[in-house]
N, C-alpha and C positions, 0 to 999 in steps of 0.2 A: 893500543893504549901504551903510554910511556910513563914509567915510574921515575921520578926525579929525586930518589932518596940518596943515591950515591953517584959519584962520578960527575960528568959534565951535565949541567942543567941550566935552564934559563936564569938570568939574574933576577930572581924574585926578591922584592924588598922585604925588610923585616916588618914593615908596616905598610898598609895600603889604604887607599881612601874608600870611604863608604859611598855608595852611589846606587841609584835605581837603574836597573839594566833591562827592564822589561820591554823596551821598544827600540827599534833601530834608530829612530830620531834622537832619542835621549843618549844613546851610546855614541852617535856621531858628533854630538855636541860636547863630549868629554875631551879633556886635554890629551894630546898625543903623547905616546911613549910613557904612559903611566898605567898603574894597576888599580883596579877598583873591585871592591868586594861587596857581596850581599850575603847575609846569614841565612843558611838553609836549616840548620839545627844546632843544638848545643855542641860546639866543637867542630862544626862542618860549615864551609863557606864556598860560595860560587865566586870565582875570580875571573875578571875580564881585563884583558890587556889591549889598550888602544895603541896600534902601531904608529911609528913615526911617519910612515907613508900613508897613502889613501887606501891601502889594501884593507881587507877584512880583519877585524879583531879576532882574538882567540879566547875561548873559554877554558878554564881550569877548575878542578875541584881541590880545595885545600882543607886538610883535616889533621887533627892532632893525634899522634900515636900514643896510646895509653902506656906502652912499654917504655918508649924512649922519652916521652914527654916533649917530643919535637914535632914541628909541623912538617907535613909531607904534601907534595903536589902531584897531581896527575892530570895530564892534558886530556880534555874532552874532544875538542875539535874547533874548527873555525866558526865564527858567528855568521849569520845570514845578513851581513852588512852589505855585501856586493852581489852575491849569487843566491839563488833560492836554496833553502835547506833541503837536504835529502836524508837526514837522520843517520848518516854514516860518516861523512867527512865534514859536512856543514850542518849546523844546528840552529834552531830557533832558541829563544830565551827559555821557553817552557821545556823544550827537549833537553837542553843543557841542565836545567834545574832538576828534571826527573832523573837524568843520568847521574848527576851528582848525589842525589838522595839514595838511588839504588846502590851506587858504589859504596856509600857510607854504611848502608844497612848490610851489604854483603860482607864487609870487613868486620862486622860485629862491633862497631865503634859507638853506637848510640843505644839508649834505652828505647828509642822509637821503634826499632826492629822487634824488640821483645814485646812491646805493647801491641804490635800489629798482629801477633799470633802466628806469624810466618816462621817456618823453620829455617833459620839462617845459620849455616855452618860458620864456625870461627875460622878466620884466615882464608886461605886459598881454597877454591872449590876443586873437588876431585871428580873423576868420571862418575863415581857412585853418587855424589851429590847431584850431578846433572841428571842422571837417570831417575833418581828419586823425585826431583823437581818435575821431570817430564811425565812420570807416572801419576803424580798428584794432579797435574794439570789435565791429563787425559781422563782421570776419574771424574773430574768436575765438568769437563766440556764435551766429552764424547757421548753420543746417544746410546751406544751399547757399551755398558761397563766391562763386558767380557773382553773387549779389544785391549783395554788397559792391562788387564790381568795376563792376557796372552803376551803382550809386550814385556811385562815384568818377568814372566817365565823365561822368555827368550833371552832377556838381558842377564838374568841370573845364571843361565847355562852357558852363554857364549860370549858375553861382553865383560861382566864384572870380575870373573875369576882371573883374567889376565890384565885388564885395564883399569879395574875399579879403583885401585889405590893411587893412580897417577894423577898428580895435580895438573890442572889445565894449563898453567903457564909453562910446564915442562913437557907438554904433549907435542910430539913432532909428527910430521907427515910420514917419515920413515917408520915410526912406531906403529902408526895406524895401518900402513901398508903391510908390515910384517904380520900383524895380528890378522888382517884380512886374508893374506896368503896362507898362514898356518891354519886358519879355520877351514879353508877350502881343501887343504891337504890331508885332513883327517876324516875318519868315518863319522856317520851320524851317531847321535846319542843312543845309548841303550835305554829302552823304555819297558814298561810292563809293571812297574811298582812305584809307589809313592816314596820319594826320597825324604829322609829326615833332614831337619835343618843342619847345615854343615856337612852333609854327606857328599863325598866327592862324586862328580859326574863321570860316568864311564862312557867310552866311545868304542864303536865297532871298528874293525880294520877296514881300510879302503884299498881296493885293488887298482893300482894306477893304470893297468891295461884295459880296465872296463870303462870305455869312453862315456857311456850313459851315466854310470855312477859318478864319475868325475864331474860331468856336466851338472848333475843334480846337486853335488856338494858346492860347486861354484855358485849355482843359483841360490842355494841356501845362505852362503856367505854374503852374497849381495844383499839379501833381505836383512841380515844382521847389520851390515854396513849402513843400509838406509835407516835402520832404527837408531843407530849411534849418531849418525849425522843429523837426524831429525831432533834428537834430544839436545845435541850441542847447539844447533841453530836456534832452537827455542830459547835456550839459556842466554845465548848472545843477543837475540831479539829483545828479550826482557831485561837486558842489562845486568844479568847475573854473573857473566864472565866477560873477559876482555873482548871487545868487538874488533880490535885490531890484530888479535892473535887467533887466526882461523886456519890452522894447518890442514884440517880435514877436508876443506873445500876442494882441494886439488886431487884428492884420492878418488880414483875412478873405479867403478865396478867392472867385473869381468864382462866381456862382450859376447854375444851370441850364445848365452846359456839360459836365457829366461824362458820359464814356462815349459809345459809339456804339450803333446799333441792334443788339440781340441777335438773331442769326440762329439759327433752329432749324427742324427738319424735322417735318412731320406724319407720320402713319403710312404714308401712301402714298409719300411721298418717302423715308422710311427704307427701305421695301421696295425701291424703285427703286435706291437707293444700294447696298444689300447685294447685290442681283442683279448690279450692274455691277462689283463688286470681284473681283480675283483670289482664288483660294481662301485663300492665306495672309493677304492683307490683309483679307479678309472676316472672319476670326477676330478680328483686332484691332479692326475697326469694330464688330462685334457685342459684343465685350468692353466697348467704350466706351459703347454704347447700353444695355447691361444693368447697368453699374455707375456711369457718370458720372465715372469716374476720369480723371485727367490722362494724357497720353501717356507721360510719364516714369514715373508710378506703374504703368501697365500693363506697360511694357517691362521694368521692374525686378522685377515680381512673379514668384515661383516657384510651381511646382505645389504645393509644401508650404504655401504661404500660403492655399490654398483649403481651407476647413473645410466639407465637404459635409454633415456632421451638423448643424451650426448654420445651414447655408445662407448662408455669409458669406465674403467675400474680404478678407484683410488687405493694406493698402497702406501704404507707408512715409511718405507725405505729401511735402510740399515746403516745409519750414520753416514760416514764419509764415503763408504763404498757404494752406496745406492741411495739416491735422494728420494724424499717423499714426492710423489708425482701422480698424475693421471696417465693410465695406460689406455690408449685408444684401441678399440677392438675392430676386427674385420666384421663384415656382415655375417659370416658364418659363426664367428665367435660370439657376436651379440645375440644371435638366435639361440645358440647353445646356452648361454647364461640366462636368457629370458625363460627358457623352459625349466632350468634347474632351480630358479628362485621363485617360480610361480606359487603364490599362496603362502610364502614364508614370511616370518616377522623380520623387521629390519635389524633388530638387535642380535639375531642369531649369527653364529659364525657361518661364513660362506661354505666352508667345507667341513663336513662332520664325519665322525667315525663312531660306530656303535659297538657294544660288547667289549669295551676296553677293561682289562683287569691289570691294575698296577699295584704292586706292593713291594715292600722292602724284602730283599732276598734273605736277610738275616746273616749272621756270621756263625761259624763253627769254631769253638775254642778247643785247641789241643793243649793239654797240660802235661808237662814232663817235670816231675818233682815240683819245684816252685816256679818254673818258667811257664809263661803263657804266650801262645802264638795265635793271632787272629787269622783264620783261614777262610778263603772263599769256598763255596761248595765244591768247585772243581779241584781246588788244592786239597780239600779234605778227602775226596775220593782217591786222589793220587797218593796221599800219605798212607791211607789204609791199604792200598794195593801194594805199596813198597814194604810196609810192615809185615804183610802176609808172606813175603818172600825175603825176609831179612837175611842178609849175608849172601844172597844168591845173585847171579848175573841175570838181568832182565832185559830183553830186547825192547826197543822203542815200539816196534810193530806189535809186540804182545800187549803192551800197555794200551796202545791205540785200539786194538780189537776188543780188549776187555772193557775199556771205559767209554770210548767214543767211536765205535765202529760205524755209526750212522752218519758221521760228519765227513764231508769231502776233505776238509783240512784237518782231519784227526791227528795226523803226524805233527803238524804245526802246533796244535793245541797241547799235545804231550810235551813238546819242547818248551813252549812258553810257560806252561803251568809248572813244569819241573824247575825251570830257572827261577820263577817267582818264589816257589816253595823253598828252594835251597837258600835264597837270600833272606827270607823271613826267618827261617830256622837259625841261620848263622847270626842274624842280628840279635836273636834271643839267647845266644850262647850255646846253641845245639848244633854240633858239628856232625856231618855225615859225608861219606866219601862217594864220589861219582867217578866211575872209570868207563873206558870203552868208547870215548869220543861221542859221536852222535848216533851210534848204532845200538849200543847196549850200555847198561849201567849196573853198578852194584851198590846197594844201600845197606848199611850195617850200623846198628846202634846196640849198645851192650844190654839194655833192658827194654825191649820193645813192649813188654806188658805194662810198663809204667805210663804209656800214653793213655790218657783218658779223654774220650771225646764227649763233649756236651753240646747241647744246642742252645743258643742264646736267642731270645725273642728279638725280632727286629724292632728298632726304635722308630722306623718309618711307618706312618699310618697306611693301612691297607685301603686301597681305593678301587671300587668296583663300579663301573659305569654301565648299567644295563641298557640305558637309553643312549641316544646320540650324544657325543661329546667331541670337543675339538681335537685335531691332530696336534701332537706335541713333538718335541725334538726327538729325532731318531725313530719315530714311529713308522716312517716310510722305508726304512732300510730293508727290512725283511720282505714286505710286499713288493718292493722294487726288484730284489734278487729273484723272487719267485716268478714274477712276470717276465723278466728277461730270460730266465731258464726255460719257461714254457714257450716263449716266442723264439727260442734258439738264437738269441742275439748276444753279441759281445758284452761283457760286463761293463757297466757304466753307473754313474751316480745320478741321483735325482737332479742335482744341480746342472747336469749336462743337458737336460731338457731346455734349460735357458739358452745354452749354446745352440741347440737345434732351432729354437725360435729366431735367434739372431741371424743364423746362417740362412734361414728361409727368407728373411727380409733382405739380406744382402743379395741373394740370388735373384730376388724379384726386382732389383734395381732401386730399392728405397735409399734415399740419401743417408750418408753416414751420420749426419747431424741428427736426423729424425730417429735413427736406430739408437743412438746414444741417449737421446731423451727418453725413449721408450724403456730403455734398460736402467735409467737413473744415473748415468754417468755425466760428469760436468763437462766433458769434452769428448772428442772422437778418438782420443789416443788409445784407449783400451779396445775399441772396436777395430781400429786399424791393426793393432798388434795381434789380435786373435783371429781376425777374419780378413786380413789383407789379401791373402791369396785368392779368396772368394771374390773380392772386389774386382780383381783383374778379369776373372771369368765373367762376372756380371757386366763389365764394360764391353767385353767382346760380344756377349749375347745382345746387349742393348744396341750396339752398332749394327749388328746383323739384322735385328728385328726392325730397326727404323730405316734401314736402307730400302728405298722404295722400289728400285728396279735393278735387274741384272743388266749387264752390257748387251745381252741378247734381247732385252726388251720384255723378258718374262718377269712377272712379279715374284717376289720372294715369299714363300709361305712356309711357316714353321708351326708345329703344334705347340700350344701353350700348356704350361704345367697346371695341374688341377689338384685340389685337395679333397676331391670327392671320395677318394679311397678312405681317408680318415673319417669322413661322415658315415660311410657304409660300415666301418668297423665299430661304430658305436660312439664316436666322438660327439655326435649330436643326437 
């Protein structure tokens, strides 16, 4: 977009002729080398210039500045007099009209923007305005509202502190590239406590010799770059910012840093895992291995979503990441589901868990004089232990053995709890000294007896489900860890059962398009990215299996993979 406020500009007349510009025929009938206007709103006009030659005319928007009381012009683009409109360089009448109205609203020049209820920043948009617009759009359009909040959290931490105040017309490619490189060159954010508004984000140190750590930081920086570009592209698409000033388009992400190793189980490992599960969790695990559905898709599914006549399960998807779809089952999977839902009502959840007890953990309030600090149960235990040894050096291992000796990661729990406790106390104006690095510490306050511990009742309702109830978020974490430990398998998440399902299909020679549809992806890109190495193995095995004869004349015979081990292990 070009602003013709100063310097060289087209020779715009002080007055122009009124005309109807809504069709190509009417515009071609106008006198050449003249300007014609059509009113869009009070103080805003669409201007069309018919050239001297037979070339296409040009659309402009003309508006009156309330500060200078002078008219200004901005070029929209060529009219579709000769070539078909593309909405970028060539515009139809309606596209030019919409562009002009959006530009007029964006500059805050009409009461029309106020009446629309749309939050329209005055003057030039900044990166913060663009992010706010993107988040507002995501909250309205995305299926899962949490994705919008995750994007806002990432933007607040990694985009807005450095770029938020920059006006879009002054944004350059070099500025975006510097921000992207700086983001990759620092450690990840410190976590473990809820930051207050305006509290500075702290980052851990990054060892440049640790190749895996550097790769992870570059991958994280790429995700933030993708978020920034998505927000800017949306604002440009909607006409909120200049469509001709797109410096971020040419900024490239770091190559060869995406993702981590995809973990999946072979048939023997699947059988071991299923054997090690509790009966209720075994059903959920088998459901994941037979369908490849996400945890949320499985836990939300109802008995009525299962169509045994078609041999398929309907899942509702997860927004843009996983589309609503029918997942078609193998014969073994269909038989297993048939037995599981026999005699059950259609409105029931497909997977149930009984004996669930959920309640608010409550908070412990520590009072020192007039200061109050809200502590978790773990932080309360830690503070009591330190007060008992006030002024003495205490080893981390002593705290671990005294407080959490039964935990494998007790040392880590001590470190994290102490860090959170120190920050909470400091925020409340209570200072204490920690010495000795990560091996021992000394905690000293002048009046330890002034600490008064009270118990505050939880505001969360207590929920006890004696009968069967649905699985909820994070319910599978502990059963999954216990089953993996009992099966003597490497640590993995429940989501990686989805990877296992996809890898089995790839190894069986199922076309990638079919696998992508089963997983809910819109194309095969994600399948190729995560399972591309398996595709090559599947090609080799397919060629060998379909090759009819050896040169010696002997037929080629190879044993076929079976899933009977899973069935014997209790999958069916």
